[in-house]
C-alpha positions as CSV (number, residue, x, y, z in Angstrom):
1,E,-17.7,0.4,7.8
2,N,-20.1,2.7,7.1
3,L,-21.3,1.0,4.0
4,M,-21.5,-2.4,5.9
5,Q,-23.7,-0.7,8.5
6,Y,-25.9,1.0,5.7
7,A,-26.3,-2.2,3.9
8,K,-27.4,-4.3,7.3
9,A,-29.7,-1.6,8.3
10,R,-31.5,-1.9,4.7
11,G,-31.1,-5.5,4.4
12,L,-28.8,-5.2,1.2
13,P,-26.2,-8.0,0.6
14,V,-22.6,-7.1,0.6
15,D,-20.9,-9.1,-2.5
16,F,-17.4,-7.4,-1.9
17,L,-15.7,-4.8,-0.4
18,N,-13.8,-2.3,-2.8
19,Y,-11.3,0.3,-1.0
20,H,-8.6,2.5,-1.6
21,M,-5.2,1.9,-0.4
22,F,-3.0,4.8,-1.4
23,G,0.3,4.8,0.2
24,E,-0.1,1.5,2.2
25,P,3.2,-0.1,2.8
26,A,3.7,-3.3,0.7
27,T,4.2,-5.4,4.2
28,F,2.1,-8.3,5.1
29,E,1.8,-6.8,8.6
30,S,-0.1,-3.6,7.0
31,H,-2.2,-5.6,4.7
32,K,-3.3,-8.3,7.5
33,E,-4.3,-5.5,9.7
34,R,-6.4,-3.8,7.1
35,V,-8.1,-7.5,6.2
36,D,-8.7,-8.1,9.8
37,G,-10.1,-4.8,10.2
38,M,-12.6,-5.3,7.4
39,K,-13.4,-8.8,8.5
40,Q,-14.3,-7.7,11.9
41,W,-16.5,-5.1,10.1
42,L,-18.4,-7.9,8.1
43,K,-18.8,-9.9,11.3
44,E,-20.1,-7.1,13.5
45,N,-22.8,-6.3,10.7
46,G,-23.9,-9.8,10.0
47,F,-22.0,-10.2,7.1
48,S,-19.5,-13.1,6.0
49,E,-15.8,-12.9,7.0
50,N,-15.2,-14.7,3.5
51,T,-16.5,-11.6,1.5
52,P,-14.0,-11.1,-1.3
53,L,-11.8,-7.9,-0.6
54,Y,-11.2,-5.8,-3.7
55,P,-8.8,-2.9,-3.0
56,G,-8.7,-0.5,-6.1
57,D,-6.3,2.2,-6.8
58,W,-3.3,1.0,-4.6
59,T,-0.2,2.4,-5.3
60,V,3.1,3.5,-3.2
61,W,2.0,7.0,-3.6
62,S,1.1,8.9,-0.4
63,D,2.3,12.5,-0.8
64,A,1.7,15.7,-3.1
65,Y,2.0,16.0,-6.5
66,P,4.1,15.7,-8.7
67,A,5.6,12.5,-7.0
68,D,8.3,11.8,-9.5
69,Y,9.2,8.6,-8.0
70,L,6.0,7.2,-9.2
71,D,7.7,7.2,-12.9
72,T,10.5,5.0,-11.6
73,S,11.2,1.2,-11.3
74,Y,10.8,1.7,-7.4
75,V,6.9,1.4,-8.0
76,S,7.7,-2.0,-10.0
77,S,9.3,-3.4,-6.9
78,Y,6.6,-2.1,-4.8
79,I,3.8,-3.7,-7.1
80,I,5.1,-7.2,-6.9
81,G,6.0,-7.2,-3.2
82,S,2.7,-5.7,-2.4
83,L,0.6,-8.2,-4.5
84,F,2.7,-11.1,-2.7
85,N,1.8,-9.8,0.7
86,M,-1.8,-9.3,-0.3
87,A,-2.4,-12.8,-1.3
88,R,-0.6,-13.9,2.0
89,A,-2.8,-11.8,3.8
90,G,-6.2,-13.0,2.1
91,I,-6.8,-10.4,-0.3
92,Q,-8.4,-12.1,-3.2
93,W,-8.8,-9.6,-6.1
94,H,-7.1,-6.2,-6.8
95,S,-7.1,-3.6,-9.4
96,H,-4.2,-1.0,-10.1
97,D,-4.5,2.3,-12.1
98,L,-3.9,2.0,-15.3
99,D,-4.5,5.2,-16.9
100,V,-6.5,7.6,-14.3
101,K,-6.8,10.8,-15.5
102,D,-6.6,14.4,-13.6
103,D,-6.8,17.1,-16.1
104,R,-6.3,19.9,-13.6
105,L,-3.3,17.8,-12.1
106,E,-1.9,17.4,-15.5
107,R,-2.5,20.6,-16.8
108,R,-0.6,22.5,-13.8
109,I,2.3,20.0,-14.2
110,I,2.5,20.3,-17.9
111,D,2.4,24.0,-17.6
112,Q,5.4,23.9,-15.3
113,R,7.5,21.5,-17.3
114,G,6.5,22.1,-20.8
115,K,3.5,20.8,-23.1
116,D,5.7,17.6,-24.2
117,A,6.0,16.6,-20.6
118,Q,5.1,12.9,-20.1
119,F,6.4,11.8,-17.0
120,I,4.6,13.8,-14.7
121,G,4.8,12.0,-11.4
122,D,1.3,10.8,-11.5
123,W,0.1,7.1,-10.5
124,P,-1.0,5.2,-13.4
125,I,1.2,2.7,-15.2
126,F,0.8,4.6,-18.6
127,T,1.7,8.1,-19.4
128,R,-1.1,10.4,-20.9
129,D,-0.3,9.6,-24.4
130,N,0.0,5.9,-23.4
131,I,4.1,5.4,-23.0
132,L,4.6,2.7,-20.5
133,K,5.9,3.5,-17.3
134,P,8.2,1.1,-15.4
135,A,5.3,0.0,-13.0
136,Y,4.1,-1.7,-16.3
137,N,7.0,-4.1,-16.4
138,A,5.9,-5.5,-12.8
139,F,2.7,-6.8,-14.4
140,T,4.5,-8.0,-17.5
141,A,6.6,-10.2,-15.3
142,L,3.8,-11.3,-13.3
143,S,1.9,-12.5,-16.5
144,I,5.0,-14.3,-17.6
145,F,4.7,-15.9,-14.1
146,A,1.1,-17.1,-14.7
147,G,2.2,-18.6,-18.2
148,K,-0.1,-19.2,-21.3
149,R,-4.0,-19.0,-20.7
150,E,-4.5,-22.6,-19.9
151,A,-8.0,-21.9,-18.9
152,Q,-7.0,-22.3,-14.9
153,I,-4.9,-20.5,-12.7
154,P,-1.6,-22.2,-12.1
155,S,-0.9,-23.6,-8.6
156,Q,1.5,-21.4,-6.7
157,L,4.1,-23.6,-5.1
158,E,5.2,-23.3,-1.5
159,I,8.7,-21.6,-1.4
160,S,10.6,-21.6,1.9
161,S,12.5,-18.4,2.7
162,A,13.5,-16.2,5.8
163,D,10.7,-15.5,8.2
164,D,11.2,-11.7,7.5
165,Y,10.5,-11.9,3.7
166,F,12.9,-9.3,3.1
167,V,13.4,-11.2,-0.2
168,T,10.0,-12.3,-2.0
169,A,10.5,-15.7,-4.2
170,A,7.2,-17.0,-5.9
171,A,6.9,-20.2,-8.1
172,S,4.1,-21.6,-10.2
173,Q,3.3,-24.7,-11.7
174,T,0.8,-25.8,-14.6
175,K,-1.8,-28.3,-13.3
176,D,-0.4,-31.1,-15.5
177,K,3.0,-30.4,-13.6
178,R,4.9,-30.0,-16.9
179,T,5.9,-26.6,-16.5
180,T,7.2,-24.6,-13.3
181,R,8.2,-21.0,-13.5
């Protein structure tokens, strides 16, 4: 909100909003509440409500380090559910921590766990020596869902499901309608 007030006061454009979402629940309601709040800030400051929203550094993490659950498949399920609900809430872009480093944190944990420790409960999808963590598998699954690079985004198909979205299902289809995933 402060950025938008700053930009408005100086006549600067706002091309997109980038924000952190550590510990955000993967629910539609949580993402929608955040989106609605940012759209309200944009509107109040004279910017388009359609300004792209770009959460960066979003993870399930919301606790102290080390958080060993960050090295488990729990994070993979969080990623897919969160991305699905981000899209439903109107979030157009996102980025995820790939290999963020925190030397002080890593050194402290490695001193405790031993110099060869790799899975140290931090949030990136790779360890410090680039060993894949389970979170990587979520993005692998999503790239399979997207299919070959066809120079265009596949069409997402409408899926019927229970209103509570406890189980998330998604399907895509190529523009030529020859392949459905």
